[in-house]
matplotlib code that plots the C-alpha trace (Angstrom):
import matplotlib.pyplot as plt

x = [-28.8, -27.6, -27.8, -25.6, -23.0, -23.0, -22.5, -19.6, -18.0, -18.3, -16.7, -13.8, -13.3, -13.3, -10.7, -8.4, -7.1, -6.2, -2.8, -2.1, -1.3, 2.2, 2.8, 1.6, 4.0, 6.9, 6.1, 5.8, 9.1, 10.8, 9.6, 10.8, 14.2, 14.5, 13.5, 16.0, 13.3, 13.9, 16.4, 14.8, 13.0, 10.7, 9.5, 5.7, 3.8, 3.4, 0.1, -2.3, -0.5, -0.8, -4.5, -4.9, -2.8, -5.0, -8.2, -7.0, -3.9, -3.9, -1.8, 0.1, 1.0, 2.1, 4.2, 5.8, 6.7, 8.2, 10.4, 11.3, 15.0, 14.8, 12.5, 12.0, 10.8, 8.4, 7.1, 6.5, 4.4, 1.8, 0.2, -0.2]
y = [-5.7, -8.8, -7.3, -4.4, -6.9, -8.7, -5.4, -4.5, -8.0, -7.8, -4.3, -5.6, -8.6, -6.5, -4.1, -7.0, -7.4, -3.7, -2.4, 0.1, 3.8, 3.2, 0.1, 2.1, 4.9, 2.5, 0.9, 4.2, 5.5, 2.2, 2.6, 6.2, 5.1, 2.3, 4.8, 7.4, 9.9, 9.8, 12.7, 14.5, 17.8, 16.6, 13.7, 13.7, 14.4, 10.9, 11.6, 11.2, 8.0, 6.7, 7.3, 5.6, 2.7, 2.2, 2.1, 0.1, -2.0, -5.4, -6.1, -8.7, -6.0, -3.6, -6.2, -7.0, -3.4, -3.0, -6.0, -4.9, -4.2, -3.5, -2.2, -5.9, -6.6, -3.7, -4.9, -8.4, -6.9, -5.4, -8.8, -9.8]
z = [18.0, 16.2, 12.7, 13.9, 15.2, 11.9, 10.0, 12.3, 11.9, 8.1, 8.0, 10.2, 8.0, 4.9, 6.4, 7.3, 3.7, 3.4, 4.0, 6.8, 6.2, 7.5, 5.2, 2.2, 3.1, 3.5, 0.1, -1.6, -0.2, -1.1, -4.7, -4.8, -3.5, -6.1, -8.9, -7.6, -6.5, -2.8, -2.8, -5.7, -5.1, -8.0, -6.0, -5.9, -2.7, -1.1, 0.7, -2.3, -3.3, 0.3, 0.2, -3.1, -1.9, 1.1, -1.0, -4.0, -3.1, -1.4, 1.6, -0.5, -3.1, -0.5, 1.3, -2.0, -2.7, 0.7, 0.1, -3.5, -4.3, -8.0, -10.7, -11.8, -8.2, -8.4, -11.8, -10.3, -7.5, -9.9, -10.6, -7.0]

ax = plt.figure().add_subplot(projection="3d")
ax.plot(x, y, z, "-o")
ax.set_aspect("equal")
plt.show()
C-alpha cells in the first residue's frame, strides 16, 4: 500500500506546477485581446491551445500572460 501512496503523492506534486485549464484559457484570451484577435472571426479555436498550454506551459508563464498588457509583456513571458 505504501508504494501506491508514494506514487499518488509524486503525481500530485508534479501537477502542482501546472496551470489550470481556466488559467490557460484566461492567458490565451488575454494574448488574443492584446494582438487584436479577440473580436476577429479569424481568431483560432482556443481549445487546442488551452490543451497545449496545460501540458507544456509553467504556472509562472501563464500567470505572466494573464498579467500582460502589451506585446512586449507577452515576449517577456516566453523566457519564464
